[in-house]
C-alpha positions as CSV (number, residue, x, y, z in Angstrom):
1,M,0.0,0.0,0.0
2,P,1.6,3.3,-1.1
3,I,2.5,5.8,1.6
4,I,1.4,9.3,0.5
5,S,2.4,11.4,3.5
6,T,3.9,11.1,7.0
7,F,3.9,13.6,9.8
8,Y,4.2,13.5,13.6
9,G,4.4,9.7,13.5
10,I,1.2,9.4,11.5
11,I,1.3,7.4,8.2
12,I,-1.2,8.2,5.4
13,Q,-1.8,5.5,2.8
14,M,-4.1,4.4,0.1
15,Y,-4.8,0.9,-1.2
16,W,-4.6,0.1,-4.9
17,R,-8.1,-0.2,-6.4
18,D,-9.8,0.1,-3.0
19,H,-13.6,0.1,-2.6
20,S,-15.8,3.2,-2.7
21,P,-16.3,5.8,-1.3
22,P,-13.0,7.5,-1.9
23,H,-11.0,7.3,1.3
24,F,-7.5,7.1,2.8
25,H,-6.1,5.2,5.7
26,A,-4.2,6.8,8.6
27,R,-2.1,4.8,11.0
28,Y,-0.6,5.9,14.3
29,A,0.6,4.0,17.4
30,G,-1.0,0.7,16.4
31,E,-4.3,2.3,15.6
32,Q,-5.8,2.8,12.1
33,V,-8.8,4.6,10.6
34,A,-10.2,4.9,7.1
35,I,-11.5,8.4,6.4
36,D,-13.9,9.5,3.6
37,I,-12.2,12.2,1.5
38,H,-15.4,14.1,0.8
39,T,-17.0,14.1,4.3
40,L,-13.9,13.6,6.4
41,K,-15.9,11.1,8.5
42,I,-14.4,7.9,9.9
43,L,-15.5,4.9,7.8
44,Q,-13.9,2.3,10.1
45,G,-11.4,2.0,12.9
46,K,-10.4,4.3,15.8
47,M,-7.6,6.6,16.7
48,S,-6.7,8.8,19.6
49,R,-8.4,12.1,19.5
50,R,-5.1,14.0,19.4
51,A,-3.9,12.1,16.3
52,L,-7.3,12.2,14.6
53,V,-7.4,16.0,14.9
54,L,-4.1,16.3,13.1
55,V,-5.2,13.8,10.4
56,L,-8.4,15.7,9.8
57,E,-6.6,19.1,9.7
58,W,-4.2,17.7,7.1
59,A,-6.9,16.1,5.1
60,Q,-8.9,19.4,5.0
61,E,-5.9,21.2,3.5
62,H,-5.3,18.5,0.9
63,R,-8.7,17.2,-0.3
64,D,-8.0,17.9,-4.0
65,E,-4.7,16.2,-3.9
66,L,-6.3,13.2,-2.0
67,M,-8.9,12.9,-4.8
68,E,-6.1,13.0,-7.4
69,D,-4.3,10.2,-5.6
70,W,-7.5,8.2,-5.2
71,E,-8.0,8.3,-9.0
72,L,-4.4,7.3,-9.6
73,C,-4.7,4.3,-7.2
74,Q,-7.9,3.3,-8.9
75,A,-6.0,3.2,-12.2
76,M,-3.2,1.2,-10.5
77,Q,-0.8,4.1,-10.9
78,S,1.6,5.4,-8.2
79,P,0.0,8.2,-6.2
80,K,1.9,11.4,-5.7
81,K,3.4,12.4,-2.3
82,I,1.4,15.0,-0.4
83,S,3.1,17.6,1.8
84,P,3.0,16.8,5.5
85,L,1.2,18.8,8.2
86,L,3.7,21.4,9.5
């Protein structure tokens, strides 16, 4: 699964040809969530509030890039790296 960004120990990934709705996966300290790109709601999993707030802030800033990467992954192409949260 390609890693598209990392920040503060959080890893953001997308699976190749994953199911809809468009989403990404975030991992931190043994926890994982799948987050809908359009609504920024958790589709599955759980994560500490502190880490989740950072993930959602980052996703809000990079929604367009996340959708571009979703389309690339659906076409089995390598996604582009996205800038980390600073």
